C-alpha positions in Angstrom: 133.0 101.1 119.5 132.2 100.0 116.0 129.2 98.6 115.4 129.6 97.4 111.2 131.6 98.0 108.7 131.2 100.2 105.5 131.8 99.2 102.2 131.4 102.4 100.0 130.5 101.8 96.0 130.1 105.5 94.7 129.2 106.7 91.0 127.0 108.2 88.5 125.2 105.4 86.4 122.0 106.0 87.1 118.6 105.9 89.4 118.8 102.3 89.0 122.8 102.0 90.1 122.2 99.2 92.1 119.4 97.1 91.0 120.2 93.8 91.5 123.8 94.2 93.3 123.6 93.0 96.7 126.7 92.2 99.8 129.3 89.4 98.3 128.4 85.8 100.3 124.4 87.1 101.6 120.8 85.9 99.7 117.7 88.6 99.4 116.4 86.2 102.2 119.2 87.9 104.4 119.5 91.8 103.0 117.3 94.2 103.7 117.2 97.2 101.1 116.2 100.8 102.2 116.3 103.7 99.3 116.9 107.4 100.6 115.7 109.9 98.3 116.4 112.9 98.5 116.6 117.0 98.1 117.5 120.4 98.9 116.5 124.0 98.6 114.0 123.7 96.5 112.6 126.9 97.0 109.1 127.2 95.8 110.2 126.0 92.5 106.7 124.2 91.5 107.2 124.9 87.9 110.0 123.8 85.2 112.4 126.8 84.6 110.9 129.2 81.8 112.0 128.9 78.2 113.9 132.1 78.6 117.1 131.1 77.0 119.1 130.6 80.7 121.3 127.2 81.7 118.3 125.7 83.3 115.3 126.6 80.9 112.8 123.8 80.5 114.3 121.6 83.4 112.8 120.2 86.8 109.3 121.2 88.2 107.1 119.4 91.0 104.8 116.9 88.4 108.2 115.5 86.7 109.6 115.1 90.5 106.4 113.5 91.8 106.0 111.3 88.6 109.4 109.8 89.3 109.6 109.5 93.2 105.9 107.5 92.5 107.8 105.4 89.8 110.8 104.3 92.4 108.5 103.7 95.1 106.8 101.1 92.9 109.7 99.0 91.9 111.2 99.5 95.7 110.0 98.3 99.2 111.5 100.5 101.1 111.6 104.2 100.5 112.5 107.0 102.9 112.0 110.8 101.0 113.7 113.4 103.0 114.6 117.3 102.4 117.1 119.4 103.8 115.3 122.8 104.4 115.0 126.1 101.9 111.4 124.0 101.2 110.8 128.0 100.8 111.2 131.6 99.0 112.5 131.8 95.5 109.5 132.4 92.7 106.1 134.3 93.0 103.8 131.2 94.1 105.5 131.6 97.6 104.0 135.8 97.9 100.8 134.4 96.2 100.7 131.4 98.5 102.5 132.0 101.2 103.8 128.7 101.6 100.7 126.4 101.3 101.3 125.1 97.9 104.9 123.9 98.4 103.9 121.6 101.8 100.9 120.5 100.1 102.7 119.0 97.3 105.2 117.7 99.2 102.8 115.9 100.9 101.3 114.8 97.9 104.9 113.3 96.9 104.8 111.2 100.3 107.8 113.3 102.0 108.4 111.8 105.1 111.0 114.1 106.8 112.3 117.3 106.3 114.2 119.7 108.6 114.0 124.0 108.2 116.0 126.3 106.3 116.6 129.8 107.3 114.5 131.1 104.5 111.5 128.9 105.8 111.5 131.7 108.1 111.0 134.3 105.9 107.2 134.4 106.4 107.9 134.3 110.4 107.9 131.5 112.9 103.9 131.7 112.7 103.7 130.9 109.7 106.1 128.2 109.4 104.6 126.7 112.9 100.9 126.8 110.6 102.3 125.0 107.5 104.0 122.6 109.8 100.9 121.4 111.2 99.0 121.5 108.5 101.8 119.1 106.8 101.6 115.4 106.9 105.4 115.0 107.1 108.0 115.1 110.4 109.9 118.6 110.6 113.3 117.4 112.8 115.6 120.0 114.5 117.9 119.2 117.4 120.2 122.3 117.3 118.0 125.2 117.8 116.2 126.0 121.1 113.0 126.0 120.2 110.3 125.6 124.1 109.3 129.2 124.0 108.0 129.3 120.9 105.0 128.5 118.6 107.4 125.2 117.3 107.8 123.7 120.7 105.2 120.8 119.4 105.8 121.2 116.1 109.4 120.3 115.6 111.1 117.0 116.8 114.9 116.2 117.8 115.1 112.9 115.6 112.6 110.0 114.1 113.1 106.7 113.7 112.1 104.5 110.6 112.2 100.4 110.8 111.5 98.3 107.9 112.2 94.8 108.1 113.8 94.3 111.4 116.3 97.3 110.1 116.4 100.6 111.9 117.0 104.3 110.0 117.3 107.0 113.0 117.5 110.4 111.3 118.8 113.9 113.0 118.6 117.2 112.1 120.8 120.5 112.5 120.8 124.1 110.8 122.3 127.1 110.1 123.3 130.1 112.7 120.2 132.5 111.8 121.7 135.9 113.1 123.0 137.6 110.3 120.6 135.6 107.4 117.3 136.0 108.9 115.6 139.4 110.8 114.8 138.6 114.5 111.5 139.2 114.5 110.9 136.2 112.3 112.2 133.4 114.3 111.8 135.5 117.5 112.7 133.0 120.5 114.5 130.3 118.6 117.9 130.0 120.2 121.1 128.6 117.4 123.0 126.2 119.4 126.2 124.4 118.4 125.2 122.1 115.5 128.2 119.2 115.9 127.1 118.9 119.7 123.7 118.5 118.8 124.0 115.8 115.7 126.4 114.3 117.6 124.4 113.7 120.6 121.5 112.9 119.2 123.4 110.7 117.1 124.9 108.5 119.2 121.6 108.3 121.4 120.1 107.1 118.0 122.4 104.1 118.0 123.3 103.4 121.4 119.9 103.7 123.3 117.6 103.3 120.3 119.9 100.7 118.5 119.5 102.1 115.4 121.5 100.6 112.3 122.2 103.4 110.4 121.9 107.4 111.4 121.4 109.9 108.6 121.6 114.1 109.4 119.7 116.6 107.9 121.8 119.6 107.5 121.0 123.3 106.5 124.2 124.6 106.8 126.2 124.3 103.9 129.3 122.1 102.4 131.9 123.6 102.8 133.6 127.3 103.9 137.1 128.6 104.0 137.6 130.3 107.6 136.1 128.4 110.8 132.2 128.6 110.1 131.0 125.1 110.9 129.9 123.1 107.8 128.8 119.9 106.4 132.5 118.9 106.0 133.2 120.0 109.9 130.8 118.3 111.4 131.4 115.4 109.9 135.1 115.4 110.9 134.7 116.8 114.2 131.4 113.7 114.7 131.1 110.6 116.3 127.7 108.3 115.6 126.5 110.3 111.9 127.0 107.4 108.5 125.3 110.0 106.2 125.0 113.6 105.9 122.0 114.9 103.4 123.2 118.7 103.1 121.6 121.7 102.1 122.1 125.8 101.8 125.2 126.3 99.9 123.5 124.6 96.3 126.6 123.4 95.6 125.7 120.3 92.9 128.0 117.8 94.3 128.6 115.1 90.9 130.1 112.1 93.5 129.0 112.3 97.2 132.1 112.9 99.9 133.5 110.8 102.1 134.9 112.1 105.1 136.6 110.1 108.4 134.8 111.0 111.8 136.7 111.3 115.3 136.7 107.3 115.4 137.9 106.9 111.9 134.8 105.8 110.6 133.5 107.0 107.2 130.9 109.9 106.8 128.9 110.1 103.9 128.1 113.7 102.5 125.9 114.4 99.6 123.5 117.5 98.0 121.4 117.9 95.0 122.1 121.5 94.2 118.7 123.8 94.4 115.3 123.8 93.0 114.3 120.5 92.7 116.4 119.8 89.5 118.1 116.7 90.6 116.6 114.1 92.6 119.4 112.2 94.9 119.5 108.7 95.9 121.3 106.5 98.1 120.5 102.8 98.1 121.2 100.9 101.6 121.5 96.8 101.3 122.0 95.5 105.0 122.8 92.0 106.0 121.0 91.1 109.1 123.0 88.6 110.5 125.9 91.0 111.1 123.7 94.3 110.8 126.7 95.2 108.1 125.9 97.3 104.8 126.4 98.4 101.7 125.7 101.4 99.9 125.8 103.2 96.7 125.0 106.5 95.7 123.5 108.7 92.8 122.2 111.8 91.4 120.1 112.6 87.7 118.3 115.5 86.7 114.5 115.5 87.1 114.4 116.4 83.5 116.4 113.4 82.4 113.7 111.3 83.9 111.3 109.9 81.8 109.1 106.6 82.1 111.0 104.4 80.3 113.4 104.0 83.3 
């Protein structure tokens, strides 16, 4: 059963894309706006890229991203900040600090929730468990069986966030680790079908927990040739998911994809490259009385942002 109607307005007109916009015919008192900010595949990129003549020279950096997030939170009442995995591995910071710096900076930026990428196991499952235990944000995954591992009490299948009576459910899935990660690094962690796991969680979140919107953090990858499961395949073969925030393939998406699911309902898919170069944003405006939602999506390179926004 369709629980609400969706109207998508997609564009690239900057991070204040939905400022002042609202659903037709409703007042601000009947509207709840939730701003979703997201990253993926940051890969231990703490500093901007070096000035070495490369195409990304001088771009990115945790300090700029932190300032950007802080400024958005100062303007918006309801902000949910999340990451789609591969927090670790990619610069000497990981080799020197074993992920401590990456997780601490995410805490300082106020990340709410993240999922596990395959490279987050590169220091071993014990180190990952230690970093999660030290962090202040929630780590999610629904398709890895971890009951016999050190992660069993540190990773949850879902989390619910409530803003002015609107409930946002978040779940997460990860890629098959066999062939990507040495077995001794993820010992005891068993991969299961991510589409089945995500659908089960999404339907429970909507039907039992009465969530108005469900987001799936995914470290599967946007698209592959052949039968390998991806975000696009999951969107087509799932139910209950409204928005997939992806990772793994480092896809720089100019505009989000919209794919119809098994119930012929739209699923939004977005991914914002890698290395913290881009901050993704989706603004959700909910009408309280009908629980309908209008969404607008934008991305912006972190180094393009300034305090004048």
